[in-house]
C-alpha positions as a Markdown table, in Angstrom:
| # | Residue | x | y | z |
|---|---|---|---|---|
| 1 | Met | -35.5 | 3.7 | 9.9 |
| 2 | Glu | -36.8 | 6.9 | 8.3 |
| 3 | Ser | -39.6 | 8.7 | 10.2 |
| 4 | Ile | -41.7 | 11.8 | 9.8 |
| 5 | Thr | -43.1 | 14.4 | 12.2 |
| 6 | Leu | -46.4 | 16.2 | 11.7 |
| 7 | Thr | -46.8 | 19.7 | 13.3 |
| 8 | Lys | -49.7 | 22.0 | 12.7 |
| 9 | Tyr | -49.0 | 25.2 | 10.7 |
| 10 | Leu | -48.8 | 28.3 | 12.9 |
| 11 | Lys | -49.4 | 31.9 | 11.8 |
| 12 | Asn | -45.7 | 32.5 | 11.3 |
| 13 | Asp | -45.2 | 29.6 | 8.9 |
| 14 | Phe | -46.4 | 31.3 | 5.7 |
| 15 | Ser | -43.0 | 31.3 | 4.0 |
| 16 | Thr | -42.6 | 27.5 | 4.6 |
| 17 | Phe | -46.1 | 27.0 | 3.2 |
| 18 | Phe | -45.5 | 29.3 | 0.2 |
| 19 | Ser | -42.2 | 27.5 | -0.6 |
| 20 | Leu | -44.3 | 24.4 | -1.3 |
| 21 | Val | -47.4 | 25.7 | -3.1 |
| 22 | Lys | -45.7 | 28.2 | -5.4 |
| 23 | Glu | -44.2 | 25.4 | -7.5 |
| 24 | Asp | -46.2 | 24.5 | -10.7 |
| 25 | Asn | -44.9 | 20.9 | -10.8 |
| 26 | Ile | -45.9 | 20.2 | -7.2 |
| 27 | Met | -49.4 | 21.8 | -7.6 |
| 28 | Arg | -50.3 | 20.5 | -11.0 |
| 29 | Tyr | -52.6 | 17.7 | -9.5 |
| 30 | Ile | -54.0 | 20.0 | -6.9 |
| 31 | Ser | -54.8 | 23.4 | -8.4 |
| 32 | Gly | -53.4 | 22.9 | -11.9 |
| 33 | Lys | -50.6 | 25.4 | -11.2 |
| 34 | Gly | -48.5 | 26.9 | -8.5 |
| 35 | Leu | -50.2 | 29.5 | -6.3 |
| 36 | Thr | -49.4 | 33.2 | -6.5 |
| 37 | Glu | -48.4 | 34.8 | -3.2 |
| 38 | Glu | -51.9 | 36.4 | -2.9 |
| 39 | Glu | -53.6 | 33.0 | -3.5 |
| 40 | Ala | -51.2 | 31.3 | -1.1 |
| 41 | Arg | -51.9 | 33.9 | 1.6 |
| 42 | Lys | -55.6 | 33.4 | 1.2 |
| 43 | Lys | -55.2 | 29.6 | 1.4 |
| 44 | Phe | -52.8 | 29.9 | 4.4 |
| 45 | Asp | -55.2 | 32.1 | 6.3 |
| 46 | Ser | -57.9 | 29.4 | 5.9 |
| 47 | Ile | -55.4 | 26.8 | 7.1 |
| 48 | Ile | -54.7 | 28.8 | 10.3 |
| 49 | Asn | -58.5 | 29.2 | 10.8 |
| 50 | Ile | -59.0 | 25.4 | 10.5 |
| 51 | Asn | -56.0 | 24.7 | 12.8 |
| 52 | Asn | -57.5 | 27.0 | 15.4 |
| 53 | Gln | -60.9 | 25.4 | 15.3 |
| 54 | Glu | -60.1 | 21.9 | 16.5 |
| 55 | Ala | -57.2 | 20.4 | 18.4 |
| 56 | Arg | -57.3 | 16.9 | 16.9 |
| 57 | Ile | -57.4 | 17.7 | 13.2 |
| 58 | Gly | -55.9 | 20.2 | 10.9 |
| 59 | Ile | -53.2 | 20.9 | 8.3 |
| 60 | Phe | -49.7 | 19.9 | 9.2 |
| 61 | Lys | -46.1 | 20.7 | 8.1 |
| 62 | Ile | -44.2 | 17.5 | 7.6 |
| 63 | Tyr | -40.6 | 17.0 | 8.5 |
| 64 | Asn | -38.3 | 14.0 | 7.9 |
| 65 | Asn | -36.1 | 12.6 | 10.6 |
| 66 | Ala | -33.3 | 14.9 | 9.5 |
| 67 | Gly | -35.6 | 17.9 | 10.4 |
| 68 | Lys | -36.1 | 18.9 | 6.8 |
| 69 | Phe | -39.4 | 20.2 | 5.6 |
| 70 | Ile | -40.7 | 17.8 | 3.0 |
| 71 | Gly | -44.3 | 18.8 | 2.5 |
| 72 | Asp | -47.7 | 19.1 | 4.2 |
| 73 | Gly | -50.6 | 16.8 | 5.1 |
| 74 | Lys | -54.1 | 17.3 | 6.2 |
| 75 | Met | -56.9 | 15.6 | 8.1 |
| 76 | Glu | -60.0 | 17.7 | 8.2 |
| 77 | Trp | -63.7 | 17.4 | 7.9 |
| 78 | Asn | -64.8 | 17.2 | 4.3 |
| 79 | Lys | -66.3 | 20.4 | 3.1 |
| 80 | Arg | -69.2 | 18.8 | 1.2 |
| 81 | Asp | -70.0 | 16.0 | 3.8 |
| 82 | Arg | -69.0 | 17.0 | 7.3 |
| 83 | Thr | -69.7 | 13.5 | 8.5 |
| 84 | Lys | -66.5 | 12.3 | 6.8 |
| 85 | Leu | -62.8 | 13.1 | 7.3 |
| 86 | Glu | -60.6 | 14.0 | 4.3 |
| 87 | Ile | -56.9 | 13.3 | 4.2 |
| 88 | Gly | -54.4 | 14.6 | 1.7 |
| 89 | Tyr | -50.7 | 15.5 | 1.3 |
| 90 | Ile | -48.3 | 17.5 | -0.9 |
| 91 | Leu | -44.6 | 16.6 | -1.1 |
| 92 | Lys | -41.7 | 18.7 | -2.3 |
| 93 | Glu | -40.5 | 17.2 | -5.6 |
| 94 | Glu | -37.2 | 16.1 | -4.2 |
| 95 | Phe | -39.0 | 13.7 | -1.9 |
| 96 | Trp | -41.2 | 12.0 | -4.5 |
| 97 | Gly | -40.8 | 8.3 | -5.0 |
| 98 | Lys | -39.0 | 7.7 | -1.7 |
| 99 | Gly | -41.8 | 6.2 | 0.4 |
| 100 | Tyr | -42.9 | 9.4 | 2.1 |
| 101 | Gly | -46.4 | 9.2 | 0.7 |
| 102 | Thr | -46.8 | 5.9 | 2.4 |
| 103 | Met | -45.5 | 7.2 | 5.7 |
| 104 | Ile | -47.7 | 10.2 | 5.5 |
| 105 | Cys | -50.8 | 8.1 | 4.8 |
| 106 | Glu | -49.9 | 5.7 | 7.6 |
| 107 | Lys | -49.5 | 8.6 | 10.0 |
| 108 | Leu | -52.7 | 10.4 | 9.0 |
| 109 | Leu | -54.8 | 7.1 | 9.0 |
| 110 | Ser | -53.4 | 6.3 | 12.5 |
| 111 | Leu | -54.3 | 9.7 | 13.7 |
| 112 | Ala | -57.8 | 9.3 | 12.3 |
| 113 | Glu | -58.2 | 5.8 | 13.8 |
| 114 | Gly | -57.1 | 7.1 | 17.2 |
| 115 | Glu | -59.4 | 10.2 | 17.2 |
| 116 | Phe | -62.4 | 9.1 | 15.0 |
| 117 | Pro | -62.3 | 5.3 | 14.7 |
| 118 | Ala | -65.8 | 5.0 | 13.2 |
| 119 | Val | -65.6 | 7.9 | 10.7 |
| 120 | Asp | -65.2 | 7.2 | 6.9 |
| 121 | Ile | -62.2 | 8.9 | 5.3 |
| 122 | Ile | -62.1 | 10.4 | 1.8 |
| 123 | Gly | -59.1 | 11.1 | -0.4 |
| 124 | Ile | -59.6 | 13.5 | -3.3 |
| 125 | Ile | -57.2 | 13.4 | -6.2 |
| 126 | Asp | -56.7 | 14.4 | -9.8 |
| 127 | Pro | -57.7 | 11.3 | -11.8 |
| 128 | Ala | -54.4 | 11.6 | -13.7 |
| 129 | Asn | -52.4 | 11.3 | -10.5 |
| 130 | Val | -51.9 | 7.5 | -10.7 |
| 131 | Ala | -49.3 | 7.4 | -7.9 |
| 132 | Ser | -51.7 | 9.0 | -5.4 |
| 133 | Lys | -54.6 | 6.7 | -6.5 |
| 134 | Gly | -52.4 | 3.6 | -6.1 |
| 135 | Leu | -51.3 | 4.8 | -2.7 |
| 136 | Leu | -54.9 | 5.3 | -1.5 |
| 137 | Glu | -55.9 | 1.9 | -2.9 |
| 138 | Lys | -53.0 | 0.3 | -1.1 |
| 139 | Phe | -54.7 | 1.4 | 2.2 |
| 140 | Gly | -58.1 | 0.1 | 1.2 |
| 141 | Phe | -59.7 | 3.2 | -0.4 |
| 142 | Lys | -62.2 | 2.6 | -3.2 |
| 143 | Ser | -63.1 | 5.0 | -6.0 |
| 144 | Tyr | -66.7 | 6.3 | -5.9 |
| 145 | Phe | -66.6 | 9.5 | -8.0 |
| 146 | Val | -64.8 | 10.6 | -11.2 |
| 147 | Gly | -65.7 | 13.8 | -12.8 |
| 148 | Glu | -65.3 | 17.6 | -12.4 |
| 149 | Glu | -65.6 | 19.5 | -9.2 |
| 150 | Asp | -64.8 | 23.2 | -8.6 |
| 151 | Asn | -63.6 | 23.3 | -12.3 |
| 152 | Leu | -60.9 | 20.7 | -11.7 |
| 153 | Pro | -60.7 | 17.0 | -12.7 |
| 154 | Thr | -61.6 | 15.1 | -9.6 |
| 155 | Glu | -61.6 | 11.5 | -8.3 |
| 156 | Lys | -62.9 | 10.7 | -4.9 |
| 157 | Leu | -61.9 | 7.6 | -3.0 |
| 158 | Ile | -63.3 | 6.4 | 0.3 |
| 159 | Leu | -62.1 | 4.2 | 3.2 |
| 160 | Gln | -65.4 | 3.0 | 4.8 |
| 161 | Lys | -65.3 | 2.3 | 8.5 |
| 162 | Lys | -68.9 | 1.2 | 9.0 |
């Protein structure tokens, strides 16, 4: 059976991160386009800062059971409401449609349940990303906001624990 491993990004992982976020097609539902090296470096520095702040949450590199880097995932405190966790993921295009999104959600939700069982969880997507919306809904998330945030089309879904 296929499995995945989550490992926090470390300061020497920039090239791995950049290989993912520089791709326009991968980033179209996140930032609208791939990141430049300068944009990616700024984002990566913030990831390392987040990963150094708390042991139980962060932004993770994801590997399949063959040891191949397939993307990244996050579980962090939501920036606008620090009483809620936020999960998300990005997959390399060659791994789309192969069940990895489900595995990543299962792993992140299991981590959240183990560490913060009573905390609501948010997923933030581009409303046009029907695959991600369907995946979140499969795990019980409900849409509660559709609009624009930070100049990007945004839909927020929540998994309420209370």
